[in-house]
Each structure stands twice: as C-alpha cells, then as structure tokens.
N, CA, C and O of each residue as an XYZ file, in Angstrom:
604
protein
N     133.016     80.774    125.193
C     132.109     81.536    125.729
C     132.309     82.872    125.092
O     133.394     83.424    125.276
N     131.329     83.505    124.310
C     131.544     84.720    123.650
C     130.981     85.739    124.367
O     130.047     85.536    125.143
N     131.553     87.019    124.145
C     131.165     88.402    124.753
C     129.604     88.712    124.402
O     129.074     88.802    123.294
N     129.078     88.837    125.612
C     127.569     89.331    125.560
C     127.367     90.552    126.444
O     127.354     90.406    127.666
N     127.203     91.797    125.864
C     126.996     92.920    126.579
C     125.649     92.866    127.140
O     124.693     92.587    126.417
N     125.502     93.136    128.497
C     124.328     93.010    129.333
C     123.310     94.165    128.819
O     122.113     93.911    128.957
N     123.612     95.218    128.328
C     122.837     96.207    127.910
C     122.699     96.530    126.296
O     122.474     97.642    125.818
N     122.868     95.425    125.644
C     122.953     95.419    124.293
C     121.615     96.071    123.718
O     121.640     96.854    122.769
N     120.403     95.669    124.394
C     119.289     96.127    124.044
C     119.011     97.820    124.127
O     118.466     98.463    123.231
N     119.435     98.290    125.208
C     119.482     99.626    125.466
C     120.270    100.320    124.548
O     119.799    101.330    124.025
N     121.546     99.889    124.233
C     122.375    100.510    123.317
C     121.889    100.441    121.821
O     122.203    101.329    121.028
N     121.147     99.411    121.472
C     120.479     99.306    120.024
C     119.360    100.343    120.151
O     119.145    101.041    119.160
N     118.564    100.543    121.336
C     117.643    101.453    121.379
C     118.030    102.925    121.170
O     117.441    103.758    120.481
N     119.092    103.068    121.873
C     119.715    104.559    121.884
C     120.165    104.802    120.398
O     119.970    105.880    119.836
N     120.819    103.665    119.761
C     121.352    103.972    118.471
C     120.242    104.488    117.476
O     120.392    105.415    116.679
N     118.942    103.626    117.681
C     117.707    103.984    116.944
C     117.362    105.452    117.277
O     117.153    106.215    116.334
N     117.290    105.876    118.463
C     116.902    107.112    118.905
C     117.545    108.157    118.330
O     116.968    109.209    118.055
N     119.170    107.868    118.041
C     119.944    108.870    117.490
C     119.616    108.924    116.028
O     119.627    109.993    115.417
N     119.277    107.588    115.368
C     119.214    107.780    113.988
C     117.830    108.483    113.611
O     117.766    109.086    112.540
N     116.837    108.431    114.368
C     115.467    109.078    114.195
C     115.631    110.414    114.512
O     114.951    111.249    113.916
N     116.601    110.819    115.543
C     116.936    112.321    115.514
C     117.493    112.958    114.392
O     117.176    114.083    114.007
N     118.462    112.105    113.791
C     119.073    112.602    112.654
C     118.116    112.916    111.341
O     118.143    113.842    110.531
N     117.230    111.717    111.472
C     116.280    111.985    110.368
C     115.153    113.136    110.482
O     114.685    113.735    109.514
N     114.841    113.314    111.669
C     114.171    114.600    112.146
C     114.701    115.841    111.719
O     114.130    116.706    111.055
N     115.926    115.836    112.200
C     116.786    117.212    111.867
C     116.972    117.403    110.470
O     116.923    118.534    109.986
N     117.207    116.267    109.703
C     117.248    116.174    108.318
C     116.137    116.879    107.549
O     116.300    117.692    106.639
N     114.870    116.399    108.100
C     113.649    116.802    107.721
C     113.388    118.434    108.049
O     112.830    119.221    107.284
N     113.804    118.668    109.060
C     113.544    120.182    109.563
C     114.670    121.241    108.654
O     114.478    122.400    108.285
N     115.721    120.480    108.489
C     116.774    121.195    107.723
C     116.112    121.488    106.257
O     116.213    122.592    105.722
N     115.439    120.408    105.675
C     115.301    120.617    104.168
C     114.006    121.584    104.315
O     113.847    122.452    103.456
N     113.115    121.466    105.332
C     111.976    122.403    105.295
C     112.634    123.914    105.600
O     112.249    124.794    104.829
N     113.406    124.235    106.445
C     114.090    125.278    106.527
C     114.579    126.016    105.265
O     114.231    127.148    104.928
N     115.375    125.264    104.668
C     116.126    125.529    103.285
C     115.001    125.738    102.285
O     115.206    126.657    101.493
N     113.870    125.087    102.156
C     112.781    125.315    101.321
C     112.043    126.725    101.564
O     111.679    127.441    100.631
N     111.858    127.055    102.971
C     111.286    128.279    103.358
C     112.168    129.365    102.999
O     111.675    130.331    102.416
N     113.382    129.344    103.259
C     114.450    130.267    103.006
C     114.358    130.727    101.486
O     114.334    131.907    101.137
N     114.306    129.591    100.601
C     114.361    129.741     99.291
C     113.102    130.401     98.758
O     113.192    131.184     97.813
N     111.869    130.107     99.348
C     110.713    130.610     99.034
C     110.797    132.264     99.498
O     110.299    133.121     98.769
N     111.316    132.534    100.479
C     111.470    133.839    100.841
C     112.374    134.683    100.033
O     112.042    135.834     99.750
N     113.555    134.153     99.626
C     114.433    134.575     98.665
C     113.595    135.130     97.568
O     113.520    136.339     97.351
N     112.975    134.234     96.890
C     112.117    134.144     95.573
C     111.213    135.274     95.764
O     111.143    136.139     94.890
N     110.358    135.359     97.068
C     109.457    136.439     97.189
C     110.222    137.871     97.284
O     109.802    138.865     96.692
N     111.234    137.869     97.986
C     112.005    139.237     98.005
C     112.392    139.652     96.487
O     112.073    140.695     95.916
N     113.138    138.607     95.991
C     113.277    138.998     94.514
C     112.101    139.324     93.888
O     112.062    140.477     93.457
N     111.100    138.619     93.708
C     109.747    139.021     92.962
C     109.394    140.438     93.289
O     109.139    141.173     92.335
N     109.337    140.975     94.627
C     108.969    142.066     95.099
C     109.828    143.210     94.659
O     109.305    144.287     94.375
N     111.040    143.040     94.595
C     112.103    143.816     94.120
C     112.016    144.177     92.612
O     112.168    145.298     92.128
N     111.781    143.172     92.048
C     111.757    143.174     90.345
C     110.133    143.898     90.334
O     110.139    144.962     89.715
N     109.097    143.608     90.764
C     108.055    144.192     90.616
C     107.949    145.653     91.019
O     107.240    146.428     90.378
N     108.698    146.054     92.148
C     108.904    147.597     92.310
C     109.534    148.284     91.196
O     109.143    149.356     90.733
N     110.471    147.650     90.814
C     111.387    148.279     89.774
C     110.520    148.316     88.430
O     110.580    149.356     87.774
N     109.783    147.350     88.004
C     108.780    147.457     87.033
C     107.865    148.664     87.267
O     107.665    149.512     86.398
N     107.323    148.692     88.488
C     106.266    149.641     88.863
C     106.810    151.062     88.716
O     106.107    151.898     88.148
N     108.045    151.398     89.203
C     108.435    152.602     89.337
C     108.872    153.090     87.823
O     108.880    154.279     87.506
N     109.223    152.051     86.958
C     109.437    152.381     85.575
C     108.068    152.726     85.005
O     107.996    153.750     84.325
N     106.843    151.909     85.224
C     105.725    152.253     84.736
C     105.249    153.697     85.443
O     104.608    154.483     84.745
N     105.509    153.978     86.577
C     105.103    155.257     87.144
C     105.705    156.403     86.251
O     104.996    157.399     86.108
N     106.688    156.381     85.756
C     107.181    157.444     84.822
C     106.322    157.834     83.732
O     106.154    158.983     83.324
N     105.738    156.667     83.253
C     104.710    156.841     82.133
C     103.329    157.150     83.066
O     103.253    157.009     84.286
N     102.470    157.519     82.333
C     101.144    157.604     83.102
C     100.473    156.352     83.310
O     100.411    155.459     82.464
N      99.949    156.311     84.515
C      99.057    155.109     84.829
C      97.950    155.718     85.580
O      98.021    156.705     86.313
N      96.663    154.829     85.238
C      95.465    155.138     85.908
C      95.528    154.842     87.507
O      96.326    154.070     88.038
N      94.672    155.498     88.074
C      94.632    155.240     89.479
C      94.460    154.007     89.890
O      95.123    153.655     90.866
N      93.611    153.119     89.310
C      93.111    152.008     89.715
C      94.325    151.063     89.452
O      94.496    150.102     90.202
N      95.096    151.281     88.506
C      96.247    150.458     88.315
C      97.332    150.608     89.237
O      98.051    149.679     89.604
N      97.451    152.036     89.674
C      98.251    152.363     90.829
C      97.861    151.542     92.059
O      98.727    150.944     92.698
N      96.651    151.509     92.377
C      95.968    150.842     93.558
C      96.147    149.470     93.190
O      96.898    148.945     94.013
N      95.826    148.772     92.422
C      96.121    147.401     92.111
C      97.631    146.967     92.415
O      97.928    145.926     93.002
N      98.461    147.826     91.978
C      99.955    147.538     92.133
C     100.323    147.829     93.564
O     101.165    147.097     94.084
N      99.735    148.916     94.334
C      99.928    148.920     95.635
C      99.572    147.896     96.488
O     100.219    147.526     97.468
N      98.336    147.368     96.019
C      97.693    146.198     97.143
C      98.652    144.841     96.873
O      98.850    143.950     97.699
N      99.181    144.908     95.552
C      99.987    143.639     95.313
C     101.188    143.822     95.924
O     101.690    142.861     96.507
N     101.751    144.883     95.903
C     103.086    145.064     96.808
C     102.585    144.727     98.227
O     103.335    143.975     98.850
N     101.527    145.111     98.830
C     101.124    144.984    100.178
C     101.088    143.586    100.368
O     101.643    143.106    101.357
N     100.457    142.811     99.478
C     100.268    141.268     99.633
C     101.610    140.743     99.591
O     101.832    139.905    100.465
N     102.738    141.057     98.670
C     103.936    140.584     98.698
C     104.558    140.816    100.068
O     105.143    139.872    100.598
N     104.483    141.982    100.682
C     104.830    142.315    101.792
C     104.520    141.255    103.132
O     105.252    140.774    103.997
N     103.201    141.164    102.866
C     102.658    140.025    103.766
C     103.133    138.770    103.775
O     103.304    138.087    104.784
N     103.410    138.369    102.355
C     103.726    137.192    102.145
C     105.149    137.119    102.729
O     105.398    136.252    103.566
N     106.047    137.945    102.347
C     107.430    138.013    102.920
C     107.712    137.878    104.502
O     108.594    137.239    105.076
N     106.612    138.738    105.056
C     106.777    138.674    106.663
C     106.153    137.227    107.163
O     106.563    136.702    108.198
N     105.256    136.703    106.445
C     104.840    135.315    106.828
C     105.845    134.384    106.421
O     105.971    133.402    107.152
N     106.484    134.456    105.561
C     107.856    133.497    105.356
C     108.963    133.790    106.241
O     109.660    132.851    106.625
N     109.240    135.088    106.649
C     110.195    135.332    107.608
C     110.019    134.590    108.913
O     110.841    133.929    109.548
N     108.725    134.865    109.166
C     108.280    134.212    110.604
C     108.513    132.715    110.492
O     109.045    132.092    111.412
N     108.107    132.129    109.345
C     108.077    130.771    109.267
C     109.735    130.318    109.212
O     110.110    129.323    109.832
N     110.480    130.971    108.581
C     111.956    130.722    108.680
C     112.319    130.899    110.174
O     112.958    129.968    110.664
N     112.027    131.901    110.941
C     112.651    132.096    112.305
C     111.989    130.883    112.901
O     112.759    130.243    113.617
N     110.637    130.336    112.793
C     110.019    129.465    113.669
C     110.858    127.946    113.302
O     111.083    127.045    114.110
N     111.184    127.972    112.028
C     111.900    126.523    111.744
C     113.389    126.549    112.130
O     114.095    125.578    112.398
N     113.685    127.680    112.109
C     115.287    127.962    112.642
C     115.375    127.385    114.257
O     116.234    126.648    114.742
N     114.157    127.999    114.918
C     113.987    127.634    116.319
C     113.885    126.140    116.560
O     114.626    125.513    117.317
N     112.866    125.617    115.822
C     112.623    123.992    115.810
C     114.048    123.327    115.340
O     114.460    122.355    115.972
N     114.747    123.805    114.317
C     115.932    122.989    114.051
C     116.981    123.109    115.162
O     117.554    122.078    115.514
N     117.266    124.215    115.715
C     118.046    124.269    116.837
C     117.590    123.451    117.954
O     118.447    122.952    118.683
N     116.404    123.256    118.176
C     115.890    122.281    119.137
C     116.052    120.825    118.869
O     116.245    120.055    119.810
N     115.969    120.301    117.340
C     116.257    119.154    117.104
C     117.801    118.858    117.048
O     118.251    117.715    117.137
N     118.560    119.964    116.894
C     120.029    119.774    116.976
C     120.456    119.426    118.257
O     121.283    118.542    118.478
N     119.842    120.182    119.199
C     120.087    119.892    120.524
C     119.616    118.651    121.058
O     120.301    118.021    121.864
N     118.599    118.291    120.704
C     118.080    116.804    120.906
C     118.855    115.827    120.425
O     119.101    114.829    121.102
N     119.347    116.011    119.151
C     120.456    115.052    118.423
C     121.805    114.906    119.144
O     122.342    113.817    119.347
N     122.272    116.014    119.487
C     123.591    115.998    120.316
C     123.302    115.443    121.594
O     124.295    114.958    122.135
N     122.208    115.364    122.260
C     121.836    114.718    123.734
C     121.948    113.108    123.186
O     122.641    112.245    123.725
N     121.340    112.971    122.327
C     121.040    111.540    121.859
C     122.642    110.857    121.387
O     122.965    109.688    121.595
N     123.419    111.788    120.789
C     124.747    111.224    120.257
C     125.574    111.034    121.530
O     126.411    110.131    121.517
N     125.419    111.853    122.728
C     126.010    111.763    123.801
C     125.694    110.284    124.650
O     126.510    109.526    125.176
N     124.524    110.200    124.592
C     123.746    108.919    125.231
C     124.348    107.773    124.469
O     124.794    106.771    125.027
N     124.342    107.961    123.177
C     124.843    106.664    122.481
C     126.273    106.431    122.600
O     126.701    105.277    122.607
N     127.093    107.500    122.701
C     128.451    107.371    122.717
C     128.769    106.622    124.185
O     129.496    105.637    124.310
N     128.128    107.246    125.162
C     128.126    106.765    126.485
C     127.992    105.276    126.863
O     128.717    104.704    127.677
N     126.937    104.697    126.148
C     126.459    103.323    126.238
C     127.594    102.476    125.223
O     127.919    101.313    125.462
N     128.107    103.233    124.107
C     129.213    102.485    123.365
C     130.165    102.326    124.000
O     130.716    101.225    123.969
N     130.677    103.371    124.787
C     131.884    103.376    125.487
C     132.006    102.202    126.655
O     132.985    101.500    126.905
N     130.794    102.211    127.245
C     130.509    101.265    128.372
C     130.599     99.753    127.789
O     131.065     98.808    128.425
N     130.094     99.683    126.522
C     130.128     98.411    125.809
C     131.686     98.055    125.626
O     132.188     97.018    126.059
N     132.331     98.982    124.975
C     133.978     98.794    124.661
C     134.422     98.360    125.958
O     134.711     97.164    125.995
N     134.579     99.097    127.198
C     135.176     98.936    128.336
C     134.692     97.380    128.910
O     135.438     96.510    129.358
N     133.303     97.326    128.757
C     133.040     95.797    129.295
C     133.595     94.784    128.212
O     133.784     93.660    128.676
N     133.839     94.907    127.132
C     134.578     93.838    126.172
C     135.969     93.895    126.538
O     136.602     92.841    126.602
N     136.551     95.056    126.798
C     138.040     95.073    127.222
C     138.209     94.368    128.473
O     139.124     93.552    128.576
N     137.252     94.646    129.644
C     137.377     93.696    130.578
C     137.028     92.361    130.520
O     137.476     91.618    131.394
N     136.313     91.918    129.655
C     136.166     90.611    129.151
C     137.131     89.900    128.767
O     137.400     88.778    129.197
N     137.907     90.707    127.656
C     138.975     90.153    127.101
C     140.145     89.759    128.113
O     140.727     88.674    128.128
N     140.368     90.791    128.913
C     141.699     90.610    129.957
C     141.114     89.382    130.784
O     141.951     88.501    130.979
N     140.029     89.176    131.233
C     139.529     88.212    132.011
C     139.738     86.897    131.403
O     140.177     85.957    132.065
N     139.409     86.790    130.042
C     139.703     85.548    129.264
C     141.354     85.487    129.240
O     141.949     84.496    129.664
N     141.995     86.573    128.735
C     143.345     86.253    128.813
C     143.982     85.944    130.095
O     144.950     85.185    130.096
N     143.495     86.505    131.305
C     144.023     85.896    132.537
C     143.932     84.307    132.700
O     144.825     83.538    133.054
N     142.601     84.022    132.343
C     142.105     82.476    132.575
C     143.096     81.704    131.659
O     143.701     80.734    132.117
N     143.285     82.131    130.314
C     143.952     81.283    129.366
C     145.582     81.081    129.924
O     146.239     80.040    129.938
N     146.008     82.544    130.402
C     147.456     82.356    130.765
C     147.547     81.580    132.249
O     148.632     81.113    132.596
N     146.536     81.476    132.990
C     146.490     80.728    134.211
C     146.403     79.235    133.898
O     147.046     78.492    134.639
N     145.637     78.647    132.818
C     145.633     77.291    132.256
C     147.046     77.053    131.762
O     147.640     75.993    131.956
N     147.550     78.080    131.121
C     148.848     77.711    130.358
C     149.857     77.562    131.491
O     150.582     76.567    131.489
N     149.958     78.432    132.418
C     150.498     78.203    133.588
C     150.408     76.856    134.295
O     151.466     76.279    134.543
N     149.468     76.402    134.578
C     149.207     75.176    135.163
C     149.593     73.933    134.370
O     149.937     72.868    134.882
N     149.488     74.208    132.926
C     150.138     73.098    132.044
C     151.562     72.971    132.094
O     152.142     71.894    132.233
N     152.189     74.234    131.963
C     153.485     74.212    132.284
C     154.127     73.436    133.448
O     155.079     72.661    133.358
N     153.390     73.804    134.643
C     153.787     73.274    135.921
C     153.660     71.667    135.747
O     154.615     70.934    136.005
N     152.293     71.122    135.247
C     152.200     69.871    135.240
C     153.181     69.282    134.335
O     153.652     68.184    134.633
N     153.552     69.881    133.250
C     154.759     69.436    132.402
C     155.854     69.317    133.047
O     156.516     68.288    132.916
N     156.269     70.343    133.875
C     157.504     70.263    134.449
C     157.792     69.370    135.361
O     158.930     68.924    135.512
N     156.513     68.936    136.241
C     156.584     68.036    137.450
C     156.508     66.615    136.690
O     157.127     65.647    137.132
N     155.786     66.544    135.623
C     155.617     65.194    134.840
C     157.223     65.010    134.155
O     157.585     63.834    134.114
N     158.014     65.817    133.728
C     159.386     65.689    133.298
C     160.287     65.393    134.488
O     161.132     64.507    134.356
N     160.185     66.053    135.638
C     160.956     65.743    136.732
C     160.852     64.307    137.086
O     161.883     63.650    137.230
N     159.501     63.693    137.259
C     159.171     62.575    137.660
C     159.876     61.544    136.687
O     160.423     60.519    137.093
N     159.806     61.911    135.410
C     160.357     60.726    134.464
C     162.093     60.792    134.470
O     162.841     59.879    134.120
N     162.429     61.946    134.897
C     163.901     61.818    134.870
C     164.327     61.338    136.221
O     165.493     60.944    136.196
N     163.838     61.260    137.220
C     164.102     60.712    138.581
C     163.969     59.225    138.546
O     164.353     58.581    139.522
N     163.484     58.657    137.560
C     163.229     57.089    137.313
C     164.494     56.557    136.864
O     164.600     55.361    136.593
C-alpha cells in the first residue's frame, strides 16, 4: 500500500496557481523595467536637447526655430509625464501581483506542509503495523520454541 494524499489535485492546482502568479509577476516586472528604461531615455534626450538648445540660443536663432524647439520640449515633457504615470501604474500593478504571489505561495506551502504531515502520519502508522507484526512473529516463535523444548 503506497501513500496517497487525499488532496493531491488541490495541491497540484495550488502549485499551478503559484507558477502562474510567478509568470504574471515576471511579465509585469519586465514591462515596468522597459517603461523605466524608456522614461530614462526620454529624460536624457530632453536634457541633451535642452543643452543643445541653450547652446544654439547663444547664437542667433529665428523665432520659428525657437518656437519649434519649445514645442518639441513641451512634447518631450508630455511624453515624460506619460511614462512617469505608466511607471507608477505598472509599479502599483507589480505590487498587487507580488502580493498575489505571496498569497499563492502561502497557500501552496500550507498544502505542501499538510501533505508532509500526512505522509509522516502514514509512515508512523506503517511502522507501528510492521512493529506489531514483528512482535506477533516473535511471540509465535517464542511459544513455538517453548513447545519444542518441552517435548
């Protein structure tokens, strides 16, 4: 007779849920890192553009060139704000996924612990039964030897 955990299907389901939560978290982590990288690139691009713009302002620029550059800086600022909001939203979502993963981890550990305890109880029961059989065999052998010696 081998050990069969009654709730093996539930444990398997909990393990799959945990794996799924890990995958979701990994996807959101990657998305967040990409958004952070894009934000950093935009900020660096804006700083470089402003630096070049100030350098060009020292020389004479036409009013239309100044307006175009101001519009582009305004556009970069909008993009930066858009990506900041995206990073904030992804961070919130990442934290939610992380909390979800922690909950799934706890559930999976609880069911695994229960399986281990069930297996330990099963092993103890089997050991007791084996010991009981060995004791019976020893008693039978003892009485068998006693009966043979008395003849």
